[in-house]
C-alpha positions as CSV (number, residue, x, y, z in Angstrom):
1,X,-27.4,81.6,-39.4
2,X,-26.5,81.2,-35.7
3,X,-25.8,84.4,-33.7
4,X,-24.5,85.0,-30.2
5,X,-25.7,88.0,-28.2
6,X,-24.9,89.3,-24.7
7,X,-28.5,90.1,-23.7
8,X,-32.0,89.0,-24.4
9,X,-35.5,89.9,-23.0
10,X,-37.6,87.1,-21.7
11,X,-40.9,88.2,-20.3
12,X,-40.3,91.3,-18.3
13,X,-36.6,90.6,-17.5
14,X,-33.6,91.5,-19.5
15,X,-31.0,88.8,-19.2
16,X,-27.5,90.3,-19.5
17,X,-24.1,88.6,-19.5
18,X,-22.4,88.4,-16.1
19,X,-25.6,89.2,-14.1
20,X,-27.3,86.9,-11.6
21,X,-30.8,85.6,-12.1
22,X,-33.3,83.2,-10.5
23,X,-36.4,81.7,-12.0
24,X,-38.7,78.7,-12.1
25,X,-37.8,76.3,-14.8
26,X,-40.7,74.0,-15.9
27,X,-38.5,71.6,-17.9
28,X,-35.8,70.8,-15.3
29,X,-33.7,67.7,-14.7
30,X,-32.5,68.3,-11.1
31,X,-32.9,72.0,-10.1
32,X,-36.4,73.5,-10.5
33,X,-35.3,77.0,-9.3
34,X,-31.8,77.6,-10.6
35,X,-29.6,80.6,-9.6
36,X,-27.6,81.4,-12.6
37,X,-25.0,83.7,-14.0
38,X,-25.8,84.3,-17.7
39,X,-23.0,83.9,-20.3
40,X,-24.7,84.4,-23.6
41,X,-27.8,84.0,-25.8
42,X,-27.6,81.8,-28.8
43,X,-30.3,82.1,-31.5
44,X,-30.9,81.4,-35.1
45,X,-30.9,78.4,-37.4
46,X,-28.0,76.1,-37.9
47,X,-26.9,76.3,-41.6
48,X,-26.1,72.6,-42.0
49,X,-28.8,70.9,-39.9
50,X,-31.6,73.4,-40.0
51,X,-32.0,73.1,-36.2
52,X,-33.5,76.2,-34.6
53,X,-31.6,77.4,-31.6
54,X,-33.0,79.8,-29.0
55,X,-31.5,79.4,-25.5
56,X,-29.3,81.1,-23.0
57,X,-26.1,79.5,-21.7
58,X,-25.5,80.1,-18.1
59,X,-23.6,78.8,-15.1
60,X,-26.0,77.2,-12.6
61,X,-24.4,78.0,-9.3
62,X,-26.3,75.2,-7.6
63,X,-24.0,72.8,-9.3
64,X,-20.9,74.5,-7.9
65,X,-19.7,73.5,-4.4
66,X,-20.4,76.1,-1.8
67,X,-16.8,77.2,-1.1
68,X,-16.2,77.7,-4.8
69,X,-19.4,79.8,-5.0
70,X,-18.0,82.0,-2.3
71,X,-14.8,82.4,-4.2
72,X,-16.5,83.2,-7.5
73,X,-18.8,85.8,-5.8
74,X,-16.0,87.5,-4.1
75,X,-14.0,87.7,-7.4
76,X,-16.9,88.6,-9.7
77,X,-19.1,91.0,-7.8
78,X,-16.4,93.8,-7.5
79,X,-15.8,93.5,-11.2
80,X,-19.5,93.8,-11.9
81,X,-20.0,96.8,-9.6
82,X,-16.8,98.6,-10.7
83,X,-17.9,98.5,-14.4
84,X,-21.5,99.5,-13.6
85,X,-22.8,96.2,-14.8
86,X,-21.3,96.5,-18.3
87,X,-19.2,93.4,-18.3
88,X,-18.8,90.4,-20.7
89,X,-18.6,87.0,-19.2
90,X,-17.4,84.5,-21.8
91,X,-16.8,80.8,-21.8
92,X,-13.0,81.3,-22.3
93,X,-12.9,83.6,-19.2
94,X,-14.8,81.0,-17.2
95,X,-12.5,78.1,-18.1
96,X,-9.4,80.1,-17.6
97,X,-10.2,81.8,-14.3
98,X,-12.7,79.4,-12.7
99,X,-12.1,75.8,-14.0
100,X,-14.2,74.3,-11.3
101,X,-17.3,75.9,-12.9
102,X,-16.8,74.1,-16.2
103,X,-19.3,71.4,-15.2
104,X,-22.0,73.7,-14.0
105,X,-22.8,75.2,-17.5
106,X,-26.5,74.7,-18.5
107,X,-28.7,75.7,-21.4
108,X,-32.2,77.1,-20.8
109,X,-34.7,77.2,-23.7
110,X,-36.5,80.5,-24.3
111,X,-39.9,81.5,-25.8
112,X,-41.7,78.3,-24.9
113,X,-42.8,79.3,-21.4
114,X,-40.1,77.2,-19.8
115,X,-38.8,80.0,-17.7
116,X,-41.3,81.5,-15.3
117,X,-41.1,84.1,-12.6
118,X,-37.7,85.3,-13.7
119,X,-36.0,88.0,-11.7
120,X,-32.6,89.6,-11.6
121,X,-30.8,89.3,-8.2
122,X,-29.6,92.8,-7.0
123,X,-25.9,93.0,-6.4
124,X,-26.4,93.6,-2.7
125,X,-28.4,90.4,-2.2
126,X,-26.3,88.1,-4.4
127,X,-24.2,86.7,-1.5
128,X,-27.3,86.0,0.6
129,X,-29.1,84.1,-2.2
130,X,-26.2,82.3,-3.9
131,X,-24.0,81.2,-1.0
132,X,-26.8,80.4,1.5
133,X,-28.6,77.9,-0.7
134,X,-27.9,74.7,1.3
135,X,-31.1,73.0,0.2
136,X,-30.3,73.4,-3.5
137,X,-26.8,72.0,-3.7
138,X,-26.3,69.7,-6.7
139,X,-22.5,69.9,-6.8
140,X,-22.1,66.2,-6.1
141,X,-24.0,65.5,-9.3
142,X,-21.7,67.7,-11.2
143,X,-18.6,66.0,-9.7
144,X,-20.1,62.6,-10.7
145,X,-20.6,63.9,-14.2
146,X,-17.0,65.1,-14.3
147,X,-15.9,61.6,-13.4
148,X,-18.0,60.0,-16.1
149,X,-16.8,62.4,-18.8
150,X,-13.1,62.0,-17.7
151,X,-12.7,58.8,-19.7
152,X,-15.7,56.9,-21.0
153,X,-13.6,54.4,-23.0
154,X,-11.4,53.2,-20.1
155,X,-12.2,50.8,-17.3
156,X,-13.9,51.9,-14.1
157,X,-10.5,52.0,-12.2
158,X,-9.0,54.2,-15.0
159,X,-11.9,56.6,-14.8
160,X,-11.4,57.0,-11.0
161,X,-7.7,57.6,-11.4
162,X,-8.2,60.2,-14.2
163,X,-11.0,61.9,-12.1
164,X,-8.7,62.0,-9.0
165,X,-5.9,63.5,-11.1
166,X,-8.2,66.2,-12.6
167,X,-9.7,67.0,-9.3
168,X,-6.4,67.3,-7.5
169,X,-5.1,69.6,-10.3
170,X,-8.1,71.9,-10.0
171,X,-7.9,72.0,-6.2
172,X,-4.1,72.7,-6.4
173,X,-4.8,75.6,-8.9
174,X,-7.5,76.9,-6.6
175,X,-5.3,76.8,-3.5
176,X,-2.4,78.5,-5.2
177,X,-4.4,81.2,-6.8
178,X,-5.4,82.8,-3.5
């Protein structure tokens, strides 16, 4: 049976929901050293397929544009500090409050030595590490993925129009929420 937990220990580090982490990922597609915010840990065996799940779901902040990273940090850090680190970041909360982060969600496998040199980023150093990562900005790849997912069945021109509408809707929501 599949289970979802808010924390897990991998090596010497406890991964907890809503906290910031950095590590070296040996099985990476684009980002070898992601800076993430953990959402949850999914583990267990799927009852229908028998597939074994053991991974964390997280938001890779390298796939979020820099100005959106700033906005997220300025909104999330006070919540994290005010509650003493006892917070729960869920997928529903992410989609509702920060829709621009939807395409930065990633899954990282555990227990196969895929995550190395993991460390939790202290709250006072989060802004320095997350916002100042100019060399690791993969946000353009996430935007391209958003365009491809927008409408796979339509023509190329239709995909562009749908992508433009979605992007303008998200940007309007971002501008008006200040």
